[in-house]
Wavefront OBJ file of the C-alpha trace (Angstrom):
o trace
v 11.357 26.228 -22.796
v 9.046 24.254 -25.045
v 9.659 26.866 -27.760
v 13.388 26.236 -27.543
v 12.874 22.475 -27.830
v 10.528 22.905 -30.773
v 12.262 25.629 -32.824
v 15.859 24.667 -31.893
v 17.344 28.164 -32.147
v 21.069 28.797 -31.919
v 20.588 32.001 -29.908
v 17.962 33.373 -27.530
v 17.554 36.888 -26.138
v 15.726 37.940 -22.999
v 14.163 41.245 -22.074
v 15.906 42.806 -19.076
v 14.687 41.476 -15.747
v 14.445 37.833 -16.809
v 17.768 36.738 -15.311
v 16.300 33.787 -13.379
v 14.695 32.344 -16.510
v 17.865 33.003 -18.495
v 19.846 30.976 -15.929
v 17.328 28.100 -16.135
v 17.546 28.098 -19.931
v 21.345 28.250 -19.789
v 21.399 25.230 -17.449
v 18.998 23.221 -19.615
v 20.531 24.197 -22.986
v 24.276 24.705 -22.387
v 25.122 24.992 -26.105
v 22.637 27.835 -26.642
v 24.087 31.294 -27.318
v 22.795 34.430 -25.624
v 24.502 36.806 -28.052
v 22.929 38.724 -30.924
v 21.543 38.116 -33.430
v 18.792 36.331 -31.507
v 16.616 33.798 -33.316
v 14.048 33.926 -30.502
v 13.433 36.926 -28.261
v 11.631 36.364 -24.951
v 9.442 38.929 -23.189
v 8.015 37.985 -19.792
v 4.886 40.063 -20.336
v 3.460 42.997 -22.247
v 3.784 45.988 -19.950
v 4.340 49.098 -22.079
v 3.750 50.300 -25.605
v 7.485 50.973 -25.888
v 7.942 47.188 -25.997
v 5.990 47.163 -29.271
v 8.529 49.573 -30.762
v 11.379 47.347 -29.552
v 9.657 44.329 -31.123
v 9.234 46.186 -34.420
v 12.964 46.970 -34.422
v 13.758 43.315 -33.698
v 11.492 42.254 -36.587
v 13.434 44.536 -38.961
v 16.773 43.147 -37.784
v 15.622 39.507 -37.683
v 12.879 39.005 -40.295
v 12.958 35.248 -39.683
v 13.053 35.696 -35.911
v 10.404 34.745 -33.381
v 9.129 36.621 -30.349
v 7.608 34.810 -27.378
v 5.556 36.884 -24.928
v 4.325 35.464 -21.644
v 1.177 36.468 -19.736
v -0.621 38.036 -22.692
v -3.955 37.653 -20.852
v -2.818 38.858 -17.428
v -5.334 41.729 -17.373
v -7.412 43.869 -19.730
v -4.459 46.176 -20.450
v -2.202 43.327 -21.601
v -5.019 41.954 -23.748
v -5.398 45.407 -25.357
v -1.636 45.583 -25.986
v -1.648 42.081 -27.513
v -4.564 43.015 -29.783
v -2.734 46.170 -30.865
v 0.484 44.232 -31.395
v -1.006 41.567 -33.658
v -2.461 44.297 -35.879
v 0.965 45.902 -36.311
v 2.358 45.946 -39.845
v 5.479 43.994 -38.901
v 3.559 40.963 -37.544
v 2.544 38.441 -40.196
v 1.570 35.504 -37.967
v 0.533 35.444 -34.327
v -0.293 32.466 -32.149
v -2.343 33.166 -29.018
v -1.837 30.217 -26.659
v -3.754 31.969 -23.836
v -0.835 31.793 -21.378
v 1.567 33.320 -23.921
v 1.904 34.296 -27.544
v 4.243 33.856 -30.494
v 4.917 36.406 -33.225
v 6.435 35.762 -36.655
v 7.491 38.322 -39.279
v 8.033 36.393 -42.533
v 6.932 38.799 -45.249
v 6.381 35.945 -47.726
v 3.845 34.326 -45.412
v 0.135 35.134 -45.476
v -1.063 37.245 -42.557
v -2.814 34.968 -40.065
v -3.732 34.999 -36.393
v -4.368 31.798 -34.457
v -5.868 31.084 -31.050
v -5.067 27.687 -29.627
v -5.445 26.331 -26.132
v -2.395 24.349 -25.103
l 1 2 3 4 5 6 7 8 9 10 11 12 13 14 15 16 17 18 19 20 21 22 23 24 25 26 27 28 29 30 31 32 33 34 35 36 37 38 39 40 41 42 43 44 45 46 47 48 49 50 51 52 53 54 55 56 57 58 59 60 61 62 63 64 65 66 67 68 69 70 71 72 73 74 75 76 77 78 79 80 81 82 83 84 85 86 87 88 89 90 91 92 93 94 95 96 97 98 99 100 101 102 103 104 105 106 107 108 109 110 111 112 113 114 115 116 117 118
């Protein structure tokens, strides 16, 4: 929810299965839209490589969008997926916050990867 406070998007999308979090966000931010196009897309965790394809499609549709992914360091597999994801062509900036990560796709921005402990 800190991302919503900070970036102040007009719309947020959630990966399927995050209904409880979606309800919490809806209660806290009643004016927020949950309809496409999403300015921020939320993934609870990295679980499959097919998510990377979905994120690439989102990046094409929303080049100024943001993806938040929770639990990027849950286990060695999620760390491997995160490392693969940040090397993807569509990611220009990644922020590894240890508990979660942010991805940005601005093609005019220099490619950078940050690790910060929050």
